[in-house]
C-alpha positions in Angstrom: 145.5 -118.4 46.5 146.6 -121.0 44.0 149.4 -123.4 45.1 151.9 -124.8 42.6 154.3 -127.6 43.3 157.0 -127.3 40.6 159.4 -130.3 40.7 162.1 -131.8 38.6 161.4 -135.3 37.2 158.3 -137.1 36.1 156.5 -139.2 38.7 155.2 -142.4 37.3 152.0 -144.1 38.3 152.5 -145.8 41.7 152.0 -145.2 45.4 153.7 -141.8 45.5 151.5 -140.5 42.7 148.4 -141.9 44.3 149.3 -140.2 47.6 150.0 -136.9 46.0 146.7 -137.0 44.1 144.8 -137.9 47.3 146.4 -135.2 49.4 146.0 -132.5 46.8 142.3 -133.5 46.3 141.9 -133.2 50.1 143.7 -129.8 50.1 141.4 -128.6 47.3 138.2 -129.7 49.2 139.4 -128.3 52.6 141.1 -125.2 51.3 138.6 -123.8 48.8 136.3 -122.3 51.5 139.4 -120.8 53.1 140.6 -119.0 49.9 143.1 -121.7 49.0 141.5 -122.3 45.6 143.5 -125.3 44.3 146.9 -127.0 44.2 148.6 -128.5 41.2 151.8 -130.4 40.4 154.0 -129.1 37.6 156.8 -131.4 36.5 159.8 -130.5 34.4 162.6 -132.6 32.9 166.1 -131.6 32.1 166.4 -133.6 28.9 169.5 -131.6 27.8 171.5 -132.6 30.8 172.4 -129.0 31.9 172.5 -130.0 35.6 171.2 -127.9 38.5 171.4 -124.7 36.5 169.3 -126.1 33.7 166.8 -127.6 36.2 166.5 -124.2 37.9 165.8 -122.5 34.5 163.1 -125.1 33.8 161.6 -124.7 37.3 161.4 -120.9 37.0 159.6 -121.3 33.7 157.0 -123.5 35.5 156.5 -120.8 38.2 153.7 -118.4 37.4 154.6 -114.7 37.0 154.5 -112.8 40.3 154.3 -116.0 42.4 155.7 -116.1 45.9 158.6 -118.6 45.5 159.3 -121.2 48.2 162.4 -123.4 47.7 162.5 -126.7 49.5 166.1 -127.2 50.7 167.8 -128.8 53.6 169.4 -125.5 54.5 166.0 -123.8 54.7 163.9 -122.9 57.8 162.3 -125.8 59.7 158.7 -125.2 60.7 156.2 -127.1 62.8 153.0 -128.0 61.0 151.1 -125.2 62.9 153.8 -122.7 62.0 153.6 -123.8 58.3 149.8 -123.4 58.4 150.2 -119.9 59.9 152.7 -119.0 57.1 150.3 -120.3 54.4 147.6 -118.2 56.1 149.8 -115.1 56.2 150.6 -115.4 52.5 146.9 -115.8 51.7 145.9 -112.9 53.9 148.7 -110.7 52.4 147.0 -111.2 49.0 149.5 -113.7 47.4 147.7 -115.0 44.3 150.1 -117.7 43.4 152.4 -119.7 45.8 155.0 -121.8 44.1 157.0 -124.5 45.9 160.1 -125.7 43.9 161.7 -129.1 44.4 165.0 -129.9 42.8 166.2 -133.1 41.3 168.5 -135.7 42.8 171.3 -133.1 43.3 169.0 -130.4 44.9 168.4 -126.9 43.9 170.8 -124.5 42.2 172.2 -121.9 44.6 170.9 -119.0 42.5 167.4 -120.3 42.7 167.6 -120.8 46.5 168.9 -117.2 46.8 166.1 -115.9 44.5 163.4 -117.6 46.6 161.2 -115.6 48.9 161.3 -118.3 51.5 163.5 -121.4 51.9 161.8 -124.3 53.7 163.3 -127.5 55.1 161.7 -130.8 56.1 164.6 -131.3 58.5 168.4 -131.7 58.2 168.1 -135.1 56.7 168.1 -135.3 52.9 164.9 -136.8 51.4 164.4 -138.3 48.0 163.0 -135.6 45.8 160.1 -137.8 44.7 159.2 -138.4 48.4 159.4 -134.7 49.2 156.4 -134.1 46.8 154.3 -136.5 48.9 155.5 -134.9 52.2 154.7 -131.4 50.8 151.2 -132.4 49.5 150.4 -133.9 52.9 151.7 -130.8 54.8 149.6 -128.6 52.5 146.5 -130.6 53.3 147.4 -130.5 57.0 147.9 -126.8 56.9 144.5 -126.3 55.3 143.0 -128.6 58.0 144.6 -126.6 60.7 143.4 -123.3 59.2 139.9 -124.8 59.0 140.0 -126.0 62.6 139.7 -129.6 61.6 140.7 -132.4 64.0 143.1 -134.0 61.4 146.1 -132.4 63.1 146.4 -133.6 66.7 148.7 -131.8 69.1 
């Protein structure tokens, strides 16, 4: 299963970019033997200023055809790390080829995109900066792969 993080805005070089690269590299290494073939970050920019609807259109273009779509949104379902790992494992076991997580811009995700998503995921009721959410998601993907692999990275 291929994992795509589709996000609004360009992340410049810096600590967030370094963390994302590190966690996605770890995910690739840990996940490959588990059938989680790789993860990538796909960034889009709304240069025409069309707002959330324009961002949603760009995000959907970045999502591979037939992908299971997961929207990151404060109104989504809150999962523990083991529950998230179980969900990733279920998608993999159900034959999902592409899993796409979408992260909106500063104003969040368009309502139509949230409705269209196969799953809405929340990192809690607090609102997080969209650039930081990328790091948090990359870490949780690595943690999920580690849990599925039986690695001691996740401690209960």
